[in-house]
N, C-alpha and C positions, 0 to 999 in steps of 0.2 A: 587485455585483461579481460578474466572470464568474468562474466556478469553474475552478481549473487542473486538469490531468490527474492522476488519482487511481487507485489500484489499488482497485476496489470488492470484489472477490473473486478468490478462485482455485478453480478447479473441476478436475476431472480432465482432464488435458492441456492447461489453458490458465490464463494471468494474464489477467485482465480488467480494462481500463483505461478509466474513462469520460473524456468530455470531452477526447479524443485530437485534437488540432489537427493540421494538417498540417506545421507546422513542428517540433512535438515529435516527430510521427511521423519525419520525416527524421533528427532528431537521436538517436532511439534506433536506426534503422536503420546510420546512420554509424558508431554505437559497437559494432555486432555484433548487435543485437537486432532478428530479424525479425519486426517488429509488423506484423500485418493491419490496416489501418484499414476501418472500413464507411464509406463515403461517404454512407449514409443517415443513420444515426445518429451518426456522429463517435466511436463507441466503438471500442477497439482489443482484439486478442487476440494475445498472445504464448504460442506453442506451447511446453509443456515435458513433459519426460518425465514418465509417471505414477509414482504414489508405489510404493515396493517392496511386497513381500509382507504385510509388517508393517503397512502404511499411513503409514509416515512419508514425508514429502516426498522426492522425489528430489534428488539433488544438483544437478541441472540446475535444477530449480525454485527451489532455494535461492540458486544461483549468480544467476539471473536477478532474483530479488527484489531481493537485494544489488545487482547492476547498475542496476536502477531507482533503487534508493535513492541511489546514488552520482550519478546523473543527474538528481536533483532531483524525481523523481517522488513525489507525496504517497500516503500508505496510510490507506485508511478504518478509523476506529474503530467498531466496531459492537458494542455489549454483548450483542446478541442472538445473534449467532453463535458457535460453539463455539470458533473460531479465526478471528477477523478478520485481515485483512491486516496493521493495526498490531500484533495480538498475535504474529502469525507474526514481524514483524520484531524484537518485544522478545524472542522466545524466540531467535532468532539471535544477539542481543545477549548475553543470558543465558547462552547456551551457549559465548561467546566466538568464535563462527563470524563474526561481522560486529562490526567496531571502528568505531566512528563515530556519527553522529546520522542521523536521518532524519525526514520531515517526516509528521505524522499529522493527518489532516483528520478532524473529527468535527461532526456537525450537531445542533444544539441550539437551545433558544429563543431565542437570541441570532445565530441564523444560522451559517454555516459558519465554524469556526476551526480555525487551523494551529499545530500547536506543534511545536516541534523536540523530539524523543525521542532516547534516553531521558533526556536531560539536564532537560527539562521534566516529567518524569513527576511528581514529587513535587507541583508546582505544579498540574499537570494533575488529580491526584486531590483536593487541596485545592478546587480550582474546582469540581469535580463534585459534592464534598460540599455546598458553597455552594450550588450550584443546586437540591440535591435539599432542603435545608433552606428556600429561599425559595418552594419550587413546593407 
């Protein structure tokens, strides 16, 4: 299974997208997202305004995350990060800033799994608990 493009992390000034193929990069650019794609690694970077003085993400960053979700880009789930990309999207949903679903990708013992969130959130939590009890 080849991996779909997905947001791996958000850093100051950029959203980083792994496995960004040329077709998807063109689709993002056509939607007004000026993503830069590395010809060497295949990863993409989407410039965003830096966080405000309080450390909250900029409106530009949130808008671009939501645009990526609407275009079908997945968001990585990583319990080790303080605010993983999927967690950032869930926060936008909980605050009512984003209405709809998005794709969450997580990597576990059974390989990569994509879950539609937040509708799949309860099932995802149950599956994670089941995986923990089996291990």
